[in-house]
C-alpha positions in Angstrom: 14.7 1.2 13.6 10.9 1.0 13.9 9.9 3.9 16.2 6.1 3.9 15.9 3.3 1.8 14.5 0.2 3.0 12.5 -1.2 4.4 9.2 -3.9 6.7 7.8 -7.4 6.7 6.3 -10.7 6.1 7.8 -13.1 3.7 6.3 -15.3 2.4 9.1 -17.5 -0.7 8.9 -21.2 -0.1 8.8 -21.7 -1.1 12.4 -21.8 2.0 14.5 -23.2 1.9 18.0 -26.4 3.8 19.0 -24.2 5.7 21.5 -21.7 6.7 18.8 -18.6 8.5 20.1 -18.2 12.1 19.1 -14.5 11.6 18.6 -14.5 8.9 15.9 -13.2 9.3 12.4 -15.0 8.2 9.3 -14.9 8.6 5.5 -11.5 10.3 4.9 -8.4 8.8 3.4 -4.9 9.6 4.5 -4.2 11.3 1.2 -7.4 13.3 1.5 -6.6 14.5 5.0 -2.9 15.2 4.2 -3.9 17.2 1.1 -6.0 19.6 3.2 -4.5 23.1 3.4 -2.4 23.4 6.6 -4.6 26.1 7.9 -7.6 23.8 8.0 -5.9 20.5 8.8 -6.6 20.2 12.5 -10.1 21.6 12.2 -11.0 19.1 9.5 -9.6 16.2 11.5 -11.4 17.0 14.8 -14.7 17.6 13.0 -14.8 14.0 11.8 -17.0 11.7 13.9 -16.1 8.4 15.9 -12.5 7.3 16.8 -13.7 4.0 18.5 -17.1 3.5 16.9 -16.5 -0.2 16.2 -15.3 -1.1 19.7 -18.0 1.0 21.3 -20.5 -1.7 20.1 -18.7 -4.2 22.2 -19.1 -1.9 25.2 -22.8 -2.6 25.4 -22.1 -6.0 26.7 -18.5 -5.8 27.9 -18.5 -2.5 29.7 -15.9 -3.3 32.3 -13.4 -4.7 29.8 -14.1 -1.8 27.5 -13.5 0.7 30.3 -10.0 -0.8 31.0 -9.1 -1.2 27.3 -10.0 2.4 26.4 -7.4 3.7 28.8 -4.8 1.2 27.9 -1.8 1.3 25.6 -3.8 -0.6 23.1 -6.8 1.7 23.3 -4.6 4.8 23.1 -2.1 3.5 20.6 -3.3 6.1 18.0 -5.7 8.9 18.4 -6.7 12.3 17.0 -5.3 15.5 18.3 -7.5 17.2 20.9 -6.9 20.6 22.6 -8.0 19.1 25.9 -5.2 16.6 26.0 -2.5 18.2 23.8 -2.5 21.9 24.5 0.2 21.8 27.2 3.1 20.5 25.0 2.4 23.3 22.5 2.5 26.3 24.8 5.4 27.9 23.0 8.0 25.3 24.1 11.3 24.6 22.3 14.0 22.0 22.0 17.5 21.9 20.5 18.8 18.7 18.9 22.0 18.2 16.8 20.1 18.5 13.5 17.2 20.8 14.3 15.9 23.7 16.4 12.3 22.9 17.3 9.5 25.0 18.5 6.0 23.8 19.5 3.2 26.3 19.5 -0.6 26.9 19.3 -1.9 29.1 16.5 -5.6 29.8 16.7 -7.1 26.2 16.7 -4.0 24.6 15.3 -1.0 23.0 17.0 2.2 23.3 15.0 5.8 21.9 15.1 8.5 24.0 13.5 11.8 22.4 12.7 14.5 24.7 11.4 12.0 27.3 10.4 9.8 24.8 8.5 6.3 24.7 9.9 4.4 21.4 10.1 0.8 20.9 11.2 0.0 18.1 13.7 -2.9 15.9 13.1 -2.6 12.6 15.0 -1.0 11.3 18.2 0.6 7.9 18.9 1.5 6.5 22.3 0.4 7.4 25.8 3.4 6.7 28.1 6.3 6.9 28.7 6.4 9.1 25.6 4.1 10.6 23.0 4.8 11.3 19.3 2.9 13.9 17.4 2.4 13.1 13.7 2.7 15.7 10.9 1.1 15.5 7.5 3.5 15.2 4.5 3.0 14.9 0.8 1.7 11.9 -1.1 -0.5 10.6 1.7 2.5 10.2 4.1 2.5 11.0 7.8 5.8 11.5 9.6 6.9 11.0 13.2 9.3 13.7 14.4 12.2 12.6 16.6 11.1 15.4 19.0 8.8 13.5 21.5 6.9 14.6 24.6 7.5 13.1 28.0 4.1 13.3 29.8 5.6 12.5 33.1 8.4 15.1 33.1 6.4 17.5 31.0 9.2 18.1 28.6 10.2 17.6 25.0 13.2 15.4 24.3 15.1 13.7 21.4 14.3 10.1 20.8 17.6 9.8 18.8 19.6 10.6 22.0 21.7 13.2 20.2 22.4 11.2 17.1 22.7 13.8 14.4 20.7 12.8 11.3 20.7 14.9 8.2 18.0 15.0 5.5 20.2 12.6 3.5 19.7 9.9 6.1 17.0 7.3 5.7 16.4 7.6 9.4 15.9 11.4 9.4 12.4 12.2 10.7 11.2 13.5 7.3 12.3 10.3 5.4 11.0 6.7 5.1 12.7 5.5 8.2 10.1 7.6 10.1 7.1 7.3 7.9 4.1 6.4 9.9 2.3 4.6 7.1 5.0 1.9 6.8 6.9 2.1 10.1 4.2 2.7 12.7 0.7 2.3 11.5 0.0 -1.5 11.6 0.7 -1.8 15.3 -1.1 1.4 16.2 -4.3 0.9 14.2 -7.1 -1.6 13.6 -7.1 -3.4 10.3 -4.6 -1.0 8.8 -3.8 -1.3 5.1 -0.9 0.7 3.7 -2.0 0.8 0.1 1.3 2.0 -1.4 1.4 2.8 -5.1 4.9 2.2 -6.4 4.3 4.1 -9.7 3.4 7.4 -8.0 5.3 6.7 -4.8 2.3 7.6 -2.7 0.0 6.1 -0.1 -3.8 5.7 0.0 -3.8 4.2 3.5 -7.0 2.9 5.1 -8.0 1.6 8.5 -11.2 0.7 10.4 -10.4 2.2 13.7 -7.7 4.2 15.5 -5.8 2.3 18.2 -5.9 -1.4 18.7 -9.6 -2.1 18.8 -11.6 -5.2 19.7 -11.8 -6.5 16.1 -8.0 -6.5 15.7 -7.7 -9.4 18.2 -11.2 -10.9 18.1 -12.2 -10.8 14.5 -14.6 -8.7 12.4 -18.1 -7.8 13.6 -21.0 -9.4 11.9 -24.0 -7.4 10.6 -26.3 -9.2 13.1 -25.6 -10.6 16.5 -25.5 -14.4 17.0 -29.0 -15.7 17.8 -27.7 -17.9 20.7 -25.0 -15.8 22.3 -26.1 -12.4 21.2 -22.4 -11.6 20.4 -21.3 -9.7 17.3 -18.2 -11.9 17.2 -18.3 -15.5 16.0 -17.8 -17.1 19.4 -17.9 -20.7 18.1 -15.1 -19.9 15.8 -13.1 -18.4 18.6 -13.7 -21.4 20.9 -12.6 -23.7 18.1 -9.5 -21.7 17.4 -8.5 -21.6 21.1 -9.1 -25.3 21.5 -7.4 -26.6 18.4 -4.9 -23.8 17.5 -4.1 -21.9 20.7 -0.8 -20.7 19.2 -2.8 -18.8 16.5 -4.3 -16.6 19.2 -0.8 -15.6 20.2 0.2 -15.1 16.6 -2.0 -12.0 16.8 0.3 -10.7 19.6 3.3 -11.4 17.5 2.2 -9.3 14.5 3.1 -6.2 16.6 5.4 -7.5 19.3 8.1 -8.8 16.9 10.7 -7.4 14.6 9.9 -8.9 11.2 9.7 -8.5 7.4 6.2 -8.0 6.1 4.7 -10.0 3.2 1.4 -8.0 3.3 -0.9 -6.2 5.7 -3.8 -8.7 5.5 -3.3 -10.6 8.7 -6.6 -11.6 10.5 -6.9 -13.2 13.9 -6.6 -17.0 13.4 -4.1 -16.7 10.6 -0.6 -18.2 10.9 2.1 -15.6 11.5 4.4 -17.2 8.9 1.8 -16.6 6.2 2.2 -12.8 6.5 5.6 -12.2 8.1 9.2 -13.4 8.2 10.5 -13.3 11.8 13.8 -11.7 12.5 16.0 -14.1 14.5 19.2 -13.4 16.4 21.3 -13.6 13.3 22.7 -10.0 13.2 25.2 -8.6 15.8 23.7 -5.1 15.7 20.3 -6.5 16.7 21.2 -9.2 19.3 24.1 -10.2 21.4 25.4 -13.7 20.7 23.6 -15.1 23.7 20.3 -13.7 22.5 20.1 -10.7 24.7 18.4 -7.7 23.1 20.6 -5.0 21.6 18.6 -2.9 19.1 14.8 -2.4 19.1 13.7 -6.0 18.5 10.6 -6.2 20.6 9.9 -9.4 22.6 8.5 -12.2 20.4 11.8 -13.7 19.3 13.5 -13.3 22.7 10.6 -15.0 24.4 10.6 -18.0 22.0 14.3 -18.4 22.2 14.0 -18.6 26.0 13.4 -21.8 28.0 10.1 -20.4 29.2 8.8 -19.8 25.7 10.1 -23.1 24.5 8.3 -25.0 27.4 4.9 -23.5 26.7 4.6 -20.3 28.7 2.4 -17.8 26.8 2.0 -14.0 26.7 -1.3 -14.2 28.5 0.1 -16.2 31.4 1.5 -12.9 32.6 -0.2 -10.1 30.7 -3.8 -8.9 30.5 -4.4 -7.9 26.9 -7.2 -5.5 27.7 -5.5 -3.5 30.4 -2.0 -4.2 28.9 -0.8 -4.6 32.5 0.6 -7.6 34.4 -2.0 -10.0 35.8 -0.2 -10.1 39.2 2.3 -7.6 40.7 6.0 -7.8 40.5 6.3 -6.7 44.1 7.7 -9.5 46.3 8.0 -11.6 43.1 4.3 -12.4 43.3 3.9 -12.9 39.5 7.0 -15.1 39.1 6.3 -17.1 42.2 2.8 -17.9 40.9 4.6 -20.5 38.9 8.0 -21.0 40.6 6.7 -21.6 44.1 5.4 -25.0 43.3 2.4 -26.8 44.9 -1.1 -25.6 44.1 0.4 -22.2 43.1 2.3 -23.6 40.2 0.2 -22.6 37.3 2.7 -23.9 34.7 3.5 -27.6 35.0 7.2 -28.4 35.3 8.3 -24.9 36.4 11.6 -24.9 38.4 10.9 -24.4 42.2 12.7 -21.3 43.5 13.2 -20.2 47.1 14.0 -16.4 46.7 15.4 -16.3 50.3 18.2 -18.6 49.4 18.4 -17.9 45.6 19.0 -14.2 45.3 21.4 -13.3 48.1 20.0 -9.8 48.0 18.0 -8.8 51.1 18.1 -5.0 51.3 14.8 -3.1 51.7 13.5 -1.1 48.9 10.6 1.3 48.4 7.4 0.8 50.4 9.3 -1.7 52.6 9.5 -4.1 49.7 12.6 -6.2 49.0 15.4 -4.3 47.5 16.7 -4.3 43.9 18.4 -7.6 43.1 15.9 -9.6 45.1 13.4 -9.1 42.3 13.4 -11.9 39.8 13.1 -9.5 36.8 16.1 -7.4 37.9 18.4 -10.4 37.3 16.5 -12.3 34.6 14.7 -9.6 32.6 17.0 -6.6 32.6 15.8 -3.6 30.7 17.2 -1.6 27.8 16.0 2.0 27.0 14.8 2.7 23.5 13.5 6.0 22.0 15.2 7.9 24.7 12.8 7.1 27.6 11.2 3.8 26.9 12.5 1.0 29.2 11.7 -2.5 27.9 12.6 -5.7 29.6 14.4 -8.5 27.8 12.0 -11.5 27.5 14.8 -14.0 27.0 14.9 -14.7 30.8 18.7 -15.0 30.7 20.9 -16.3 33.5 23.5 -13.6 34.5 26.9 -14.8 33.3 29.7 -12.4 34.1 32.3 -14.9 33.0 30.9 -14.9 29.5 30.8 -11.1 29.7 34.5 -11.0 30.3 35.1 -13.4 27.5 32.8 -12.0 24.8 31.6 -8.6 26.0 28.0 -9.6 26.5 26.0 -7.7 29.2 25.1 -9.2 32.5 22.6 -8.2 35.1 25.2 -7.9 37.9 27.2 -5.2 36.2 24.2 -3.5 34.7 23.1 -2.8 38.3 26.5 -2.5 40.0 28.0 -0.1 37.5 30.8 0.8 39.9 32.1 -2.8 39.8 34.0 -4.7 37.2 33.3 -8.2 35.8 35.9 -9.9 37.9 34.0 -8.7 41.0 30.8 -10.1 39.5 32.5 -13.4 38.6 33.8 -13.9 42.1 30.3 -13.4 43.7 28.4 -15.6 41.3 31.0 -18.4 41.8 30.8 -18.0 45.6 27.0 -18.0 45.6 26.1 -20.5 42.8 29.2 -22.7 42.4 28.8 -25.6 40.1 25.2 -24.6 39.1 26.9 -22.3 36.6 28.5 -25.3 35.0 25.4 -27.5 34.6 25.1 -29.3 31.3 22.4 -26.9 30.2 24.6 -23.8 31.0 27.5 -25.5 29.2 25.3 -26.1 26.1 24.1 -22.5 26.1 27.6 -21.1 26.5 28.9 -23.3 23.7 26.1 -22.0 21.4 26.9 -18.4 22.5 30.6 -18.8 21.7 29.9 -20.4 18.3 27.6 -17.5 17.4 30.1 -14.9 18.7 32.8 -16.4 16.5 30.5 -16.3 13.5 29.5 -12.7 14.3 33.2 -11.8 14.3 33.7 -13.4 10.8 36.0 -16.2 12.1 36.2 -18.7 9.1 36.7 -21.5 11.7 33.4 -20.9 13.4 31.5 -23.5 11.4 32.6 -26.5 13.4 31.3 -25.0 16.7 28.1 -23.9 14.9 27.5 -27.5 13.7 28.1 -28.8 17.2 25.7 -26.2 18.7 23.0 -27.1 16.1 23.3 -30.8 16.9 22.7 -30.1 20.6 19.9 -27.6 20.1 16.2 -28.6 20.7 14.5 -25.2 20.4 13.4 -24.6 16.8 13.9 -20.8 17.1 17.6 -21.4 17.9 17.8 -24.2 15.3 16.6 -21.7 12.7 19.0 -19.1 13.9 22.0 -21.4 13.7 21.0 -22.5 10.2 20.8 -18.9 9.0 24.1 -18.0 10.6 25.7 -20.9 8.7 25.0 -19.3 5.3 28.6 -18.1 4.7 29.6 -21.8 4.9 26.7 -23.0 2.8 29.0 -24.9 0.4 30.3 -27.1 3.2 28.8 -30.6 2.6 27.9 -30.8 6.3 25.9 -27.6 6.1 24.2 -28.7 2.9 23.1 -31.9 4.6 21.6 -29.9 7.4 19.6 -27.8 4.9 18.4 -30.9 3.1 17.3 -32.4 6.3 15.8 -29.2 7.6 13.2 -28.9 4.8 11.5 -31.9 6.4 11.1 -30.3 9.8 7.6 -29.9 11.2 8.5 -26.3 12.1 7.9 -23.9 9.3 10.6 -21.5 10.7 13.2 -24.3 10.3 12.0 -25.3 6.9 12.3 -21.6 5.7 15.8 -21.3 7.2 16.9 -24.6 5.5 15.7 -23.2 2.1 17.9 -20.1 2.7 20.9 -22.4 3.0 20.1 -24.4 -0.1 20.3 -21.4 -2.3 24.1 -21.4 -2.2 24.9 -24.8 -3.7 24.1 -26.5 -6.9 22.0 -29.7 -7.2 19.3 -28.7 -4.6 16.3 -28.8 -6.9 14.9 -32.0 -5.4 14.8 -30.4 -2.0 13.8 -26.9 -3.0 11.1 -27.5 -5.6 8.7 -29.3 -3.2 9.0 -26.3 -0.8 7.5 -24.0 -3.5 4.2 -25.7 -2.6 4.7 -25.6 1.2 1.5 -24.7 3.1 3.2 -21.8 4.9 4.1 -18.7 2.9 7.4 -18.0 4.8 8.7 -21.3 3.4 7.3 -20.8 -0.1 9.0 -17.3 -0.2 12.3 -18.6 1.1 12.2 -21.5 -1.4 11.1 -19.2 -4.3 14.0 -16.7 -3.6 16.5 -19.5 -3.3 15.3 -21.1 -6.6 14.5 -17.8 -8.4 17.2 -18.2 -11.1 15.5 -21.4 -12.1 11.9 -20.1 -12.2 10.4 -18.7 -15.3 9.4 -15.0 -14.9 6.1 -15.9 -16.5 5.3 -18.5 -13.9 2.7 -18.0 -11.1 5.4 -18.7 -8.5 7.7 -16.0 -9.8 4.8 -13.5 -10.0 3.8 -14.2 -6.4 7.4 -13.7 -5.3 7.7 -10.4 -7.1 4.3 -9.3 -5.8 5.3 -10.1 -2.2 8.6 -8.2 -2.4 6.7 -5.3 -4.0 4.8 -4.8 -0.8 7.9 -3.4 0.7 8.9 -1.3 -2.3 8.3 1.9 -0.4 11.4 1.1 1.7 15.0 0.8 0.4 15.3 -2.8 1.4 12.2 -3.7 -0.7 13.4 -1.7 -3.7 16.9 -3.3 -3.5 15.3 -6.8 -3.3 13.3 -6.0 -6.5 16.6 -4.8 -8.1 18.2 -8.2 -7.2 15.3 -10.1 -8.6 15.5 -8.3 -11.9 19.2 -8.6 -12.0 19.0 -12.4 -11.5 16.4 -12.5 -14.3 18.9 -10.6 -16.5 16.5 -7.6 -16.8 19.3 -5.1 -16.2 17.3 -2.1 -17.1 14.7 -2.9 -14.6 17.3 -3.8 -12.0 18.9 -0.3 -12.5 15.6 1.4 -12.0 15.0 -0.3 -8.7 18.6 0.2 -7.6 18.3 3.9 -8.2 15.0 3.9 -6.3 16.7 2.2 -3.3 19.5 4.8 -3.3 17.0 7.6 -3.5 15.2 6.2 -0.5 18.5 5.7 1.4 21.6 7.3 0.0 23.6 6.4 3.1 23.5 2.6 2.6 27.0 1.4 1.5 25.6 -2.0 0.6 23.1 -0.5 -1.9 25.8 1.5 -3.6 27.9 -1.7 -3.8 25.0 -3.6 -5.4 24.6 -0.8 -8.0 28.3 -0.8 -8.7 28.3 -4.5 -9.4 25.2 -4.1 -11.6 27.0 -1.3 -13.5 29.9 -3.6 -14.0 27.6 -6.2 -15.6 26.3 -3.4 -17.8 29.9 -2.6 -18.9 30.0 0.8 -17.2 33.1 0.4 -15.0 33.8 4.1 -14.5 30.3 4.6 -13.1 30.8 1.5 -11.0 33.9 3.1 -9.4 31.9 6.2 -8.5 29.4 4.1 -6.6 32.2 2.2 -4.9 33.9 5.4 -3.9 30.6 6.5 -2.2 30.4 3.2 -0.4 33.9 3.5 0.8 33.3 6.9 2.2 30.3 5.7 4.0 32.2 2.7 5.5 35.9 3.6 5.4 36.9 0.6 7.4 35.2 -2.0 5.2 37.8 -3.9 3.3 35.3 -5.1 0.7 35.1 -1.7 -1.1 38.8 -1.2 -1.9 38.9 -4.9 -3.0 36.0 -4.4 -5.4 37.6 -1.1 -6.6 40.8 -3.1 -7.3 39.0 -5.6 -9.4 37.3 -2.7 -11.4 40.7 -1.0 -12.0 42.1 -4.3 -13.2 39.3 -4.4 -15.7 40.3 -0.9 -16.8 43.9 -2.1 -17.1 45.3 0.2 -14.3 47.5 -2.4 -12.6 49.3 0.1 -10.3 45.9 1.2 -8.8 44.8 -2.4 -8.6 47.8 -3.4 -6.5 47.5 -0.4 -4.3 43.9 -1.1 -3.5 44.4 -4.8 -3.0 47.1 -4.0 -0.4 44.8 -1.5 1.3 42.0 -4.1 1.5 44.4 -6.7 3.0 45.7 -4.3 5.5 42.1 -3.8 6.8 41.2 -7.5 6.5 44.1 -9.9 6.0 41.6 -12.9 6.1 40.4 -12.4 2.5 41.8 -15.4 0.5 40.6 -14.0 -2.8 42.5 -10.7 -2.2 45.7 -12.6 -1.5 45.2 -14.8 -4.6 44.6 -11.8 -6.9 47.5 -10.0 -5.4 49.7 -13.0 -6.0 48.7 -13.3 -9.6 49.3 -9.5 -10.1 52.8 -9.7 -8.5 53.6 -12.8 -10.6 53.2 -10.7 -13.7 56.0 -8.5 -12.4 58.2 -11.7 -12.0 58.3 -11.3 -8.3 57.7 -15.0 -8.0 58.8 -15.6 -4.4 56.4 -12.9 -3.1 53.7 -14.1 -5.4 54.0 -17.7 -4.0 53.9 -16.3 -0.5 50.6 -14.5 -1.3 49.1 -17.6 -2.9 50.1 -19.7 0.2 48.3 -17.2 2.4 45.2 -17.7 0.3 45.5 -21.5 0.7 45.8 -21.3 4.4 42.6 -19.2 4.6 40.6 -21.4 2.2 41.8 -25.0 1.9 38.9 -26.1 -0.3 39.6 -23.9 -3.3 41.6 -25.8 -6.0 42.4 -22.6 -7.9 44.9 -21.5 -5.2 47.3 -24.5 -5.2 47.0 -24.8 -9.0 48.2 -21.2 -9.4 51.1 -21.9 -7.0 52.0 -25.0 -9.0 52.4 -22.9 -12.1 54.6 -20.4 -10.2 56.8 -23.2 -8.9 57.2 -24.5 -12.4 58.2 -21.1 -13.6 61.0 -21.1 -11.0 62.0 -24.6 -12.1 60.8 -26.1 -8.8 59.4 -29.4 -10.2 58.9 -31.2 -6.9 57.1 -28.2 -5.3 54.9 -27.9 -8.4 54.3 -31.7 -8.3 53.2 -31.5 -4.7 50.9 -28.5 -5.4 49.2 -30.4 -8.2 48.6 -33.3 -5.8 47.0 -30.9 -3.4 44.7 -29.6 -6.2 43.6 -33.2 -7.1 43.0 -33.9 -3.4 40.4 -31.1 -3.6 39.1 -31.8 -7.1 40.2 -35.1 -8.6 38.8 -34.1 -12.0 40.8 -30.9 -12.3 42.0 -31.1 -15.9 44.6 -28.4 -15.8 46.3 -30.0 -12.8 46.4 -33.3 -14.5 47.9 -31.7 -17.7 50.5 -29.9 -15.6 51.4 -33.2 -13.9 52.0 -34.8 -17.3 54.1 -31.8 -18.3 56.2 -32.1 -15.1 56.7 -35.8 -15.5 59.1 -37.3 -13.0 60.0 -34.5 -10.6 63.1 -36.3 -9.5 64.6 -35.9 -13.0 66.4 -32.6 -13.7 
């Protein structure tokens, strides 16, 4: 979970204002600062000049904007520690969390955080409200964000983990990489931040131009000399051209921070395309999003907004938000902001917006604070419900969802009615929505959205029959963000010819997000070279990376394409996911020694990931080290005791070791947890057949066939078992089933010749 956003080193441009701020930072790298002895840390930081030296140059002409920006969440996103602002939280206060006992104190001119008797000096601050995090210096150029944060409104320390006990073995413990500022926080809290991670030494030499989100982050670098015509230090003509011809590129700058994404690099500049630097996280994972697209984990707003009807129809961030003050352009009171579009007439700023009459639409008329309409009458209360992250940070869902209690009862998705009326059940909410809105809830658009939600919910649950509904939802979907989501969710069915056809058609989409998702599908079936290879030269990096990864086993490790793929993945090598990806790349290139190195690095960075231990176990199996593989699978099983995959893989490993009793035991354990695994039934059937328990073996094979009707191995195995029992007709019919799946199945044809006429005894 990303909890903050920034990184360390100060390397300012040579463009300081005459009225240079006395609080700016210049000339120190993160590693230099963090290597300072603790006793001198704060003093050294605060002596450095100029936190906002670059943006202060813009103030000379844009004083009013600069004034509002300086006090905003952007302007205060990251700053140095100062006694004037930060003395109060460190007046010998304390906090008890499940993993630590914290004390916060002032010693001489230093502010310190002590966690379980380990003292840490504070050097930087991120955030302004509703919470503040104080960063501590660690080794190797790292800065860490403690889970103990300060609430400036309530004047108290609190736990952003909400009582979730995390030990030092956990990736998400505040001293580990899940809370490292350089990689988890810095980009979105600093101006022109560059991580500069060295994978050999496992250290950072991070740099930035300015603390906080300064002018140049959104408007472009300053020139050495002002433009002769405009007098501006920014290339105004370039900005006008960008706004006129590529308005979406302006908003891509917002997306770099306000989205959950994988990073290809940290070189984004305003005017760049988002997909050339990031891979967007879509609603493809149930721990991140509910199946209707409502937010679950900390996913920020970009994806939600673009999967909404408003985002799809052209509403933009700056229709509602002022980027300088980071406040709304119009108040929410009396629905002023929303009605600026939805009232129609001359007030309708967005063409085609649905006309809404709040008096007849909301059915909530109680009075609230300041004689304003009560809760429930406000558009955002119903269509932008909030979720609290980091303990105190309430964020609204930008999916603009229609409350649907009926779907809540069916699938467990949240709805605004019951989020507000916590003392009522869903049946109560269903009754009132039906009474108030009637057939509006069954409009063609709502039916389409409900069908998509049900399809995704079925896929989330692992239902093997979900593919038909997913295909239908994709056929009816016009929003490219949802199209891409559905394509990615179809990956478990990638061998289905219908899915392959979608992938092959998708690479020709005008939307790079769809092309990338299509490439992800094409990895899982042979014969897709004619569709994947052209994508290796796609103009957008997210497509090239998806195609390169999908086609990686066919690319020479000496080729430029492979080197760029490896280099891009290496950018994330300081995190377990990046290290594991490098291990996978090496494994697929048959460089098993290198693969093991990166697998071990991934485990070192996150020893609590069952999936990483599983990968290492499979790699050890390839390296003919089955006993070590079992050790890794045992760890994975302890981490996820209800995951049927680990006893299944352990069963296969014991089979390799010739321990058949243990193999059978673990296969049965796996099937008890997940009886929908056709391979487990098949393997159990073959094992039982060796014991001459042919009836039970046939039953197991039939279970496998029922779960996967496209696998010819299953009916062929059953045919051999029937023949062993002397059941020629049953064996004959099983062989016909095999040939219906694979008409060139040689073994089945040979078995048919052996059976001859099944009517003859």
